[in-house]
C-alpha positions in Angstrom: 0.0 0.1 0.2 1.2 3.3 -0.9 0.8 6.2 1.7 1.6 10.3 0.9 2.4 11.4 4.2 2.5 15.1 4.4 4.3 17.2 7.0 6.8 14.1 7.7 9.7 15.9 8.6 7.9 17.5 11.6 7.3 16.2 14.9 4.3 13.9 14.6 5.3 13.2 10.7 8.5 11.9 11.8 7.6 9.6 14.4 4.6 8.4 11.7 7.3 7.7 9.1 9.5 5.7 11.2 7.0 3.7 13.4 5.0 2.6 9.8 7.7 2.4 7.3 8.0 -1.4 7.6 4.2 -2.1 7.2 3.5 0.6 4.4 5.4 2.2 1.6 5.7 5.8 2.9 6.4 8.7 0.3 7.2 11.8 2.4 8.5 14.6 0.2 9.9 17.2 1.8 9.0 21.0 1.2 11.2 21.6 -1.7 10.1 18.2 -3.5 6.4 18.9 -3.0 5.1 22.5 -2.4 1.5 21.7 -1.2 0.6 25.3 -1.5 0.9 24.9 -5.4 -1.9 23.6 -6.9 0.0 22.3 -10.0 2.8 20.7 -8.0 0.1 18.4 -6.6 -1.8 17.8 -9.1 1.5 16.4 -11.2 2.5 14.4 -8.1 -0.3 12.7 -7.9 -0.4 12.0 -11.7 3.1 10.5 -11.4 2.3 8.4 -8.1 0.1 5.5 -7.5 -1.3 6.8 -4.2 -3.9 4.6 -2.0 -4.0 6.9 1.3 -3.1 10.5 2.2 -2.2 10.9 6.1 -1.7 15.0 5.8 0.0 16.0 8.9 1.4 19.1 7.2 0.5 22.2 8.8 1.6 25.8 8.9 3.0 26.5 12.4 1.3 29.3 14.8 3.1 28.3 18.0 5.2 30.8 20.1 8.5 29.4 18.4 7.3 29.4 14.9 9.9 31.1 12.7 7.0 32.6 10.4 3.7 32.4 11.9 1.9 34.3 9.5 -0.7 33.3 6.9 -1.9 30.2 8.9 -5.4 30.2 7.7 -4.5 30.4 4.5 -1.8 28.1 4.3 -3.4 25.5 6.2 -6.8 25.5 4.4 -4.9 25.7 0.7 -3.0 22.6 1.6 -5.9 20.8 2.7 -8.0 21.8 -0.5 -4.9 20.9 -3.2 -5.1 17.4 -1.4 -9.0 17.2 -1.4 -9.3 18.3 -5.3 -7.3 15.7 -6.4 -9.3 12.6 -4.6 -9.9 10.7 -7.5 -6.3 9.9 -7.5 -6.4 8.0 -3.9 -8.7 6.1 -1.6 -9.2 8.0 1.3 -7.5 10.5 3.5 -6.8 10.7 7.0 -6.5 14.2 8.1 -4.6 15.1 11.5 -6.7 18.1 12.9 -7.0 19.5 16.4 -9.2 20.1 19.1 -8.7 23.8 18.8 -11.5 23.2 16.4 -13.6 23.7 19.5 -12.9 27.1 19.7 -10.1 28.2 22.6 -12.1 30.7 23.8 -15.1 28.1 25.0 -13.0 25.0 25.7 -14.8 22.8 28.4 -13.8 19.5 29.8 -14.2 16.3 27.5 -15.6 17.9 24.9 -17.3 15.5 22.6 -16.8 15.6 18.5 -20.8 16.9 18.9 -19.6 20.0 20.6 -18.2 20.9 16.9 -19.7 24.2 14.9 -21.1 25.5 18.7 -18.5 28.1 18.1 -16.4 29.3 15.3 -12.7 29.6 16.4 -11.6 33.2 16.2 -7.7 32.1 16.2 -6.5 31.3 12.6 -5.1 27.7 13.4 -8.6 27.2 15.2 -10.4 28.8 12.2 -8.6 26.7 9.5 -9.2 23.2 10.9 -12.8 24.3 11.6 -13.0 25.4 8.1 -11.6 22.2 6.9 -14.0 19.9 9.5 -16.9 21.6 8.1 -15.9 20.5 4.3 -15.0 17.1 5.4 -18.7 16.7 6.5 -19.3 16.3 3.1 -16.7 13.9 1.8 -17.0 10.1 2.1 -13.4 9.4 1.4 -11.5 11.8 4.8 -11.6 11.2 8.2 -10.6 13.5 10.7 -8.6 12.8 13.6 -9.0 15.5 16.3 -5.5 15.6 18.3 -5.3 17.7 21.7 -1.6 17.5 23.5 0.7 14.9 21.7 4.2 14.4 23.1 6.9 12.2 22.2 10.5 12.0 20.6 11.4 14.8 18.2 8.9 17.5 19.5 10.2 21.0 20.4 11.7 20.6 24.0 12.1 24.4 23.9 8.0 25.0 24.1 6.6 21.3 24.5 5.7 21.1 28.3 6.7 17.3 29.1 10.0 17.8 26.7 11.0 21.1 28.1 10.3 19.7 31.7 12.6 16.3 30.9 15.1 18.6 29.2 15.2 20.7 32.2 15.2 17.9 35.0 18.4 16.3 32.8 19.9 19.4 32.9 19.3 20.4 36.7 17.2 23.1 36.0 13.8 24.0 37.9 10.7 23.0 36.0 8.5 25.8 35.0 4.9 26.3 34.6 3.1 29.1 33.3 -0.1 28.1 34.6 -1.3 24.7 35.8 -3.9 23.3 33.5 -5.7 20.0 32.9 -4.3 18.5 29.3 -5.3 15.5 27.5 -1.7 14.0 26.4 -1.3 11.4 24.3 1.9 9.8 23.7 2.8 9.7 20.2 3.5 6.0 19.9 -0.2 5.6 21.0 -1.3 7.4 17.7 0.0 4.5 15.5 -2.6 1.9 15.9 -5.5 4.2 15.4 -3.8 5.5 11.8 -3.4 1.4 11.3 -7.1 1.2 11.9 -8.5 3.9 9.9 -5.8 2.9 7.0 -7.4 -0.7 6.7 -11.3 0.4 7.5 -13.5 2.8 7.0 -14.9 4.7 9.5 -18.5 5.0 11.0 -18.0 8.7 11.8 -16.3 11.6 9.9 -14.5 12.5 12.9 -13.0 11.4 16.0 -11.2 12.8 19.2 -7.6 10.9 19.8 -7.3 11.3 22.9 -6.3 9.1 26.2 -9.0 8.3 29.0 -8.2 10.8 31.5 -6.9 14.5 31.7 -3.8 15.4 33.9 -2.4 18.3 35.6 0.7 20.0 33.9 1.6 20.1 37.9 1.1 16.2 38.0 3.3 15.8 35.0 6.1 17.7 36.4 6.0 16.0 39.7 6.2 12.3 37.3 9.2 14.1 35.6 10.8 14.8 38.8 10.4 11.3 40.0 11.3 9.7 37.2 14.7 11.7 37.2 15.6 11.2 40.8 16.1 14.8 41.3 14.8 17.0 44.0 14.0 19.9 41.5 12.0 22.8 42.3 8.7 23.0 40.1 8.1 26.7 39.6 4.4 28.1 38.7 4.3 31.4 37.4 0.4 32.2 37.5 -2.0 30.9 40.4 -5.2 29.2 40.0 -6.2 26.7 37.2 -6.2 27.6 33.8 -8.9 26.0 31.2 -9.3 22.3 30.4 -8.2 21.1 27.0 -9.6 18.0 26.7 -12.2 15.7 24.6 -14.0 12.5 24.9 -12.8 9.4 23.3 -15.8 7.2 23.5 -16.3 7.5 20.0 -12.9 6.6 19.2 -13.1 3.4 21.8 -16.6 2.1 20.2 -14.6 2.5 16.6 -11.4 0.7 18.2 -12.5 -1.6 20.7 -9.6 -2.9 22.8 -7.5 0.0 22.1 -4.6 0.5 24.6 -3.0 3.9 26.0 0.4 3.7 27.4 0.3 4.7 31.0 1.7 8.2 31.4 4.4 7.6 33.8 6.1 4.7 31.2 5.8 7.2 28.4 7.7 9.9 30.4 10.2 6.8 31.4 10.7 6.0 27.8 11.0 9.9 26.7 13.2 10.7 29.7 15.7 7.7 28.5 15.4 8.9 24.8 16.6 12.4 25.8 19.6 11.2 28.1 20.5 9.4 25.3 20.7 12.1 23.2 22.0 14.7 26.0 24.6 16.2 23.8 22.0 17.4 21.3 20.3 19.4 23.8 20.6 23.3 23.6 20.4 24.9 27.1 20.3 27.8 26.2 16.9 27.1 24.8 15.8 26.4 28.4 17.0 29.0 30.4 14.2 31.4 29.4 10.4 30.5 28.8 9.1 31.9 25.4 
């Protein structure tokens, strides 16, 4: 089976490529090899290659460490529609979306898929995902997977909380939290059996929250990192109180994939801590001395 993976050099894409290349023939062209904003380049790619499934993981980043956080909505929607308009050239698309479709101004604990479209996101990232999700409701060959917090190897440790905390612990620095919140954090390796299912099966629904069963506080995660490190490190919280929870209900996903298992967060942190320990020389301490 031939799979086109977009965003293959990003955090999630790189993990997908490494985990699934032994089971599928994955084509993961770089930005230079395939400009997804160029409709003619995308059309020519599909004419040249026989693609069964598209996993669309590419995204224009708008996070606080992005080199160019402009034109987020335009780029994200343009990439999506350039792929969708070539649907006759592939069997199905799996679109890696975000809990941002529910609108960050109105998050509530364990949002269900039916909560979608109660609010229209105001931020560009959320709105771009919203526009794509609305269009997917009209399509038969696209499945939207709404990710919330995802962590694992290759993520940006300068800003991503769990990797940031692990790297600080390895270097003996205080673990810092801007404000305590509850998040749904999915270990990136647990995404792979979900993708594998939707590659092989036709989904019952258009969209699924891909989240673990329980949300967890950032402070609890910091304590778990500290415990794994074995160091008596301070945990510093900038703003008192609890911020809004960012979590999704996964009942629909569990109904779709009975017996789906999630790695216990302690075990996931232990594995990731070990990976960073093995790559300690590659960690830039300067990136950890101030919080973006």
